[in-house]
Structure formats: structure tokens, C-alpha cells
C-alpha positions as CSV (number, residue, x, y, z in Angstrom):
1,M,0.0,0.0,0.0
2,K,2.8,2.4,0.9
3,I,4.6,1.7,-2.4
4,F,1.3,2.3,-4.3
5,L,0.9,5.7,-2.5
6,L,4.4,6.8,-3.2
7,S,4.0,5.8,-6.8
8,L,0.7,7.8,-7.0
9,L,2.4,10.8,-5.4
10,S,5.3,10.6,-7.9
11,F,2.8,10.5,-10.8
12,F,1.1,13.7,-9.6
13,V,4.4,15.4,-8.9
14,L,5.6,14.6,-12.5
15,Q,2.2,15.8,-13.9
16,F,2.7,19.0,-12.0
17,A,6.3,19.4,-13.1
18,A,5.0,19.3,-16.7
19,T,2.5,22.0,-16.2
20,A,3.5,24.3,-13.4
21,Q,4.4,27.7,-14.8
22,D,2.7,30.7,-13.2
23,T,3.6,32.0,-9.8
24,F,4.5,35.1,-7.9
25,S,6.5,34.8,-4.7
26,I,8.9,36.3,-2.2
27,V,11.7,34.8,0.1
28,A,13.3,36.9,2.8
29,V,15.3,36.8,6.0
30,D,15.5,39.1,9.1
31,T,19.1,39.6,10.3
32,L,17.9,40.9,13.7
33,T,15.7,37.9,14.6
34,G,17.3,35.2,12.5
35,E,13.9,34.4,10.9
36,V,13.5,33.0,7.4
37,G,10.4,33.6,5.4
38,S,8.6,32.4,2.3
39,A,5.3,33.5,0.7
40,G,3.6,33.1,-2.6
41,A,0.6,32.4,-4.7
42,S,-0.2,30.7,-8.0
43,C,-3.0,29.9,-10.4
44,L,-2.5,26.3,-9.6
45,D,-4.4,24.9,-6.6
46,N,-5.0,21.6,-4.7
47,S,-6.6,20.0,-7.8
48,A,-3.3,20.4,-9.7
49,I,-1.0,19.3,-6.9
50,A,-1.5,18.6,-3.2
51,G,-1.1,21.8,-1.3
52,G,-1.2,24.2,-4.2
53,A,1.5,26.9,-4.5
54,I,3.2,25.9,-1.3
55,I,5.1,23.2,-3.1
56,I,7.6,25.7,-4.3
57,S,8.6,26.7,-0.8
58,D,11.7,25.2,0.9
59,I,12.8,26.7,4.2
60,I,15.9,25.6,6.1
61,P,15.5,27.2,9.5
62,G,18.5,29.4,10.6
63,R,19.9,29.2,7.1
64,G,17.7,30.3,4.2
65,A,14.8,29.8,1.8
66,I,14.6,28.6,-1.7
67,H,11.7,29.0,-4.3
68,T,11.9,26.9,-7.4
69,Q,9.1,27.8,-9.8
70,S,8.1,27.8,-13.5
71,Y,8.0,24.2,-14.6
72,W,8.8,23.2,-11.1
73,H,10.7,19.9,-10.8
74,P,11.3,18.0,-7.5
75,T,14.9,17.1,-8.4
76,N,15.9,20.7,-9.1
77,Q,14.4,21.7,-5.7
78,A,16.1,18.8,-3.9
79,N,19.4,19.7,-5.5
80,A,19.1,23.4,-4.5
81,H,18.3,22.3,-0.9
82,Q,21.4,20.1,-0.8
83,K,23.6,22.8,-2.1
84,M,22.4,25.2,0.5
85,L,23.2,22.6,3.2
86,E,26.7,22.3,1.7
87,G,27.3,26.0,2.2
88,L,26.9,27.4,-1.3
89,S,25.7,31.0,-1.5
90,P,22.4,31.9,-3.3
91,E,24.3,33.0,-6.4
92,E,26.4,29.8,-6.4
93,I,23.3,27.6,-6.0
94,I,21.6,29.3,-9.0
95,N,24.8,29.0,-11.1
96,W,24.9,25.3,-10.2
97,L,21.2,24.8,-11.1
98,E,21.7,26.5,-14.5
99,N,24.5,24.1,-15.3
100,N,22.9,21.0,-13.9
101,D,19.2,21.3,-14.7
102,V,17.6,17.9,-14.4
103,Q,16.0,18.1,-17.9
104,N,18.7,20.3,-19.4
105,Q,16.1,23.1,-19.8
106,P,17.3,25.9,-17.4
107,G,15.8,28.5,-19.7
108,R,12.2,27.7,-18.5
109,R,13.0,27.8,-14.7
110,Q,12.7,30.6,-12.2
111,Y,14.4,30.7,-8.8
112,G,14.6,33.0,-5.8
113,I,17.0,32.3,-3.0
114,V,18.0,34.1,0.2
115,D,20.2,33.0,3.1
116,F,22.5,34.0,6.0
117,D,26.3,33.8,5.5
118,E,28.6,32.6,8.2
119,A,28.7,36.1,9.8
120,G,24.9,36.3,9.9
121,S,24.6,38.8,7.1
122,S,22.0,38.3,4.4
123,R,22.5,37.3,0.8
124,S,20.1,36.9,-2.1
125,A,20.0,35.9,-5.7
126,A,17.3,35.2,-8.4
127,F,17.1,33.8,-11.9
128,T,14.4,34.1,-14.6
129,G,14.9,31.9,-17.6
130,V,14.5,33.3,-21.1
131,N,11.8,30.8,-21.9
132,C,9.6,31.6,-18.9
133,M,6.3,33.0,-20.0
134,D,5.6,36.7,-20.0
135,W,5.3,38.8,-18.0
136,K,8.3,37.4,-16.2
137,G,11.0,38.9,-14.0
138,H,12.5,39.3,-10.5
139,Y,13.9,41.8,-8.0
140,T,16.4,41.2,-5.3
141,G,17.4,43.3,-2.3
142,A,19.9,42.8,0.5
143,N,17.5,40.4,2.4
144,Y,14.9,39.4,-0.1
145,S,14.1,38.1,-3.6
146,I,10.8,38.6,-5.4
147,Q,10.0,36.7,-8.6
148,G,7.0,36.0,-10.9
149,N,6.0,34.7,-14.3
150,I,2.9,34.8,-16.5
151,L,2.0,38.0,-14.6
152,L,-0.2,40.9,-15.5
153,G,2.9,43.0,-15.8
154,Q,5.9,44.4,-14.0
155,A,3.6,46.4,-11.7
156,I,2.8,43.2,-9.8
157,I,6.3,42.7,-8.5
158,D,6.8,46.4,-8.1
159,S,3.8,46.4,-5.8
160,I,5.0,43.3,-3.9
161,E,8.4,45.0,-3.3
162,A,7.0,48.3,-2.3
163,R,4.6,46.7,0.3
164,F,7.5,44.6,1.7
165,L,9.8,47.5,2.1
166,R,7.5,50.1,3.6
167,T,5.6,47.8,6.0
168,E,6.7,48.1,9.7
169,G,6.7,45.1,11.9
170,S,7.8,41.5,11.9
171,L,9.1,39.6,8.9
172,A,5.7,37.8,8.9
173,D,3.9,41.2,8.8
174,K,6.1,42.3,5.9
175,L,5.5,39.1,3.9
176,M,1.8,39.2,4.3
177,A,1.7,42.8,3.2
178,A,3.9,41.9,0.2
179,L,1.4,39.3,-1.0
180,Q,-1.4,41.9,-0.6
181,G,0.6,43.9,-3.1
182,A,-0.4,41.3,-5.7
183,N,-4.0,41.1,-4.7
184,V,-5.2,42.2,-8.2
185,V,-7.5,40.4,-10.5
186,G,-5.4,38.5,-13.0
187,A,-2.1,39.2,-11.2
188,D,-1.4,35.7,-12.4
189,T,-3.0,36.2,-15.8
190,R,-4.5,32.7,-16.1
191,C,-6.7,33.5,-13.1
192,A,-8.3,36.6,-14.7
193,P,-11.5,34.7,-15.8
194,E,-12.0,33.6,-12.2
195,G,-11.9,37.2,-11.0
196,V,-9.0,36.6,-8.6
197,S,-5.3,37.0,-8.4
198,S,-4.5,33.3,-8.0
199,L,-6.0,30.0,-6.8
200,S,-3.8,29.2,-3.8
201,A,-1.5,31.1,-1.5
202,F,0.8,30.4,1.5
203,L,2.9,32.2,4.2
204,R,5.6,30.6,6.2
205,V,8.2,31.9,8.7
206,A,10.8,29.8,10.6
207,Q,12.6,30.9,13.7
208,A,16.3,29.9,14.0
209,D,15.7,27.0,16.4
210,N,12.7,25.5,14.5
211,E,12.6,22.1,12.9
212,A,11.9,22.1,9.2
213,D,8.6,20.3,9.7
214,S,7.5,22.5,12.7
215,L,7.7,26.2,11.7
216,Y,6.8,29.2,13.9
217,L,4.3,30.2,11.2
218,D,3.0,27.8,8.5
219,L,-0.2,28.9,6.8
220,N,-1.6,27.6,3.5
221,V,-4.7,28.2,1.4
222,P,-4.5,25.3,-1.0
223,E,-7.7,26.2,-2.8
224,T,-10.8,28.4,-2.6
225,P,-14.4,28.3,-4.0
226,D,-14.8,29.9,-7.4
227,G,-14.3,33.6,-7.2
228,V,-12.9,33.7,-3.7
229,E,-9.6,35.5,-3.4
230,P,-6.9,33.2,-1.7
231,I,-4.8,36.1,-0.5
232,D,-7.8,37.5,1.4
233,E,-8.4,34.0,2.9
234,L,-4.7,33.9,3.8
235,Q,-5.0,37.3,5.5
236,T,-7.9,36.0,7.6
237,L,-5.8,33.0,8.7
238,Y,-2.9,35.3,9.5
239,N,-5.1,37.7,11.5
240,E,-6.4,34.7,13.5
241,W,-2.8,33.5,14.0
242,L,-1.7,36.9,15.3
243,N,-4.5,36.9,17.8
244,W,-3.6,33.5,19.0
245,V,0.1,34.4,19.3
246,G,-0.8,37.6,21.2
247,Q,-2.8,35.6,23.7
248,Q,0.0,33.1,24.2
249,E,2.6,35.9,24.7
250,K,0.3,37.7,27.1
251,Q,-0.1,34.6,29.2
252,A,3.7,34.1,29.2
253,D,4.2,37.8,30.1
254,N,1.8,37.6,33.0
255,Q,3.8,34.7,34.4
256,L,7.0,36.5,33.9
257,F,6.1,39.6,36.0
258,E,3.4,39.5,38.6
259,V,2.3,42.5,40.7
260,F,0.0,42.6,43.8
261,P,-2.0,43.9,45.4
262,N,-3.6,45.9,42.6
263,P,-5.1,48.3,43.5
264,A,-2.6,49.2,46.2
265,Q,-2.4,51.8,49.0
266,Q,1.1,51.7,50.3
267,W,3.3,49.1,48.7
268,V,3.2,47.0,45.5
269,Q,4.7,43.6,45.7
270,F,6.3,42.1,42.6
271,R,7.6,38.8,41.5
272,H,9.5,37.6,38.4
273,T,10.5,34.3,36.9
274,L,13.6,35.4,34.9
275,Q,17.0,33.9,35.1
276,K,19.1,37.0,35.7
277,T,22.0,37.6,33.3
278,E,22.5,41.2,34.4
279,Q,21.0,43.6,37.0
280,L,17.2,43.9,36.9
281,E,15.3,47.0,38.0
282,V,11.7,47.9,38.6
283,E,10.6,51.4,37.9
284,L,7.4,53.3,38.6
285,L,6.2,55.8,36.0
286,D,3.2,58.1,35.6
287,L,1.1,58.0,32.5
288,Q,3.3,60.7,30.9
289,G,6.3,58.5,31.3
290,R,8.0,60.4,34.1
291,L,10.1,58.3,36.5
292,L,8.7,58.4,40.1
293,E,10.6,55.6,41.8
294,K,13.2,52.9,40.9
295,V,14.5,49.9,42.8
296,S,17.1,47.3,42.1
297,V,16.0,43.7,42.1
298,D,18.4,41.4,43.9
299,N,16.0,38.4,44.2
300,S,13.0,37.0,42.4
301,S,10.6,39.3,44.4
302,G,10.5,42.7,46.0
303,R,8.3,45.7,46.6
304,I,8.1,49.4,45.6
305,N,6.6,52.3,47.6
306,V,3.4,53.9,46.2
307,K,2.1,55.6,49.4
308,D,3.5,59.0,48.5
309,I,1.9,59.3,45.1
310,K,-1.6,60.5,44.3
311,P,-4.4,58.1,43.6
312,G,-4.7,57.0,40.0
313,L,-3.1,54.9,37.3
314,Y,0.6,54.3,37.0
315,I,3.0,52.0,35.1
316,L,5.4,49.5,36.6
317,N,8.2,48.3,34.3
318,L,10.6,45.4,34.8
319,K,13.8,46.3,33.0
320,Q,17.1,44.7,32.2
321,G,19.5,47.5,31.2
322,E,17.6,49.7,28.8
323,R,15.2,47.0,27.8
324,V,11.7,46.8,29.2
325,L,11.0,43.1,29.7
326,A,7.4,43.4,31.0
327,S,5.1,46.2,31.9
328,R,2.0,46.4,34.2
329,K,-0.6,49.1,34.9
330,I,-1.3,49.5,38.6
331,Y,-3.9,51.6,40.4
332,R,-3.0,53.6,43.5
333,S,-6.2,53.6,45.5
334,L,-7.4,56.0,48.3
């Protein structure tokens, strides 16, 4: 049974390799957080290949990301993955792929690759074969590569790049915004009759310590009903994910720094669960950010005097150096 299923999967993969052409996508890294990201969409969906556009995405946490698109072939993708593991740079990987295409047809492939070098700096490279279907092209920046083929025009990747560069926030925020830059009917021209940009879309981000099969963020819209925009569906999933992450972080933050009683009249007790690597401090601020009191934290708990301040709302910060680790609002009662 297992052999039959593998054979069936191979059949579908080869069918897809023969027909996959139209995709727009972005790969990027964040040198501050060590995150690696991958996002894209295509006018191929779950009916063409299991998972839809996500098949082009290959992330190696802590190292980089590879997109192999336009007549996607599993062997080319596997080879690119292996070359990244061997330490080749994005440009070297692409040069190798050009010279070693599994079907000797590099002119119809498209690649986007980004990684970290040994010093943690970002590198990127892209390739668009002359035989990819118009409109075709790519852009690269210090930490990203954007590529697409069978597009409405150059304006699609212009918009993807502009959204990525001007969006503030996390790498995931920037990648989601970048995809929204291509949320145009017929961005992938084969989808124009459907009234959508594409038929499937994905967004993935790996933190440095993730396993390849267990990423920090891994969202996929493999298909949608007729006329439903997959990038909008992906945005809904992303918004739900952000809400869930926020709740998880809030719970962790509450455990990190507890304050009581609240409201308080004379003293506020505090407790933290940090392993100290340098001196911790707790500071009391008013709502205008003016420092009213500050105490050094020698143990896992302590207290701060509030009896000499007026009744009202105040802020209590747990700090390590200049970094605020946790913040709580407290109320000084009568």
C-alpha cells in the first residue's frame, strides 16, 4: 500500500512538473531575529498538486529559503536544498542549477534564494529563464528576492516589493503585506477569468531554532471556492494566528512579572521568573512616562513604595539594562 501511495504521489508530482508555470512569490530573511520567510501564490491549486502553490517553498531554519518555480521539478528543488546545506551562496546555487538542470532546460525555470552567510549577514539571488512565459521577472534586495512569471505586468512585483519595504513590523507582517501587493484580479493572468489574483497562497516563517517540519508560522490556502480570493483568505488566517500568538505571549508575560495587590495603597509587591544575566530594575512611572521611583531587584521578588503618590493609574516596568521586559498598569487607591 505504501509503495502504491508513493507511486501515486510521484505521478502527480511529475504531472505538476510538466504544467507548473505561473507563480509570484517572495523569500526573505531578518538579520535581527534570525527568521527565514517564504510566501507566494499561484493559479494552480489543490486540484493540480496537493497543497497548491506551497510546493515551491523550501525553508531551512536558521539558514535560508529557496523558491523553485516555473516548470517546477522536484529534483531541481532537492538539489538546491542540498547545495544550501553544503554552504553554497544563493548565487552559487543558481549557477549550479543552471549548469545542472535535471531536464537540461534551465531557460524555463525561475528561482529565488536568500540566506545568511557565516557572519549572519543576508544574501540573495534570483534567476528568470528566457523561456519563462511573459510577463516574467525578478527583483532582489539585501535580504529578499521577489519573482514571478505569467504576470499581468511588472507592476505586480513592483507592488510586492513596495509593500514589503514600507511595512513596519515583523518579517511575517512584511511578507503578508507583500502578498497583498499582488491582490489584483489576474495578477497571475490565467486567473483573470476567475476574478481573482490566484487560486492558492501560502505564508511561512521559521525561527532559527525551528525544525523544518514544525515552523513558527505555516499557513496555507490550497484552494478556494470559485471567485474567492486566496490572498484574502490567507489574510484571515494570518489575523487569527496573530490573535492566538498575542494571547500566548500575554499569558507568558503575565507569568514573567506579577504585581500585587492591585489596586494598592502603600506598597506594590512584585515577583518575576527570569534567570538573571544582568542587573534587573523595577521602575514606577506616571502615564506621561515620568520616572517616580526605581528599585534594584536582587532576588525574584520585592516591593516598591506607592504611598507617597496621588491616587490614579501608574506604570510598573521590569527592566534589564535599557530593555523593558514586562510592563504592568497599577492603580493607587485612596
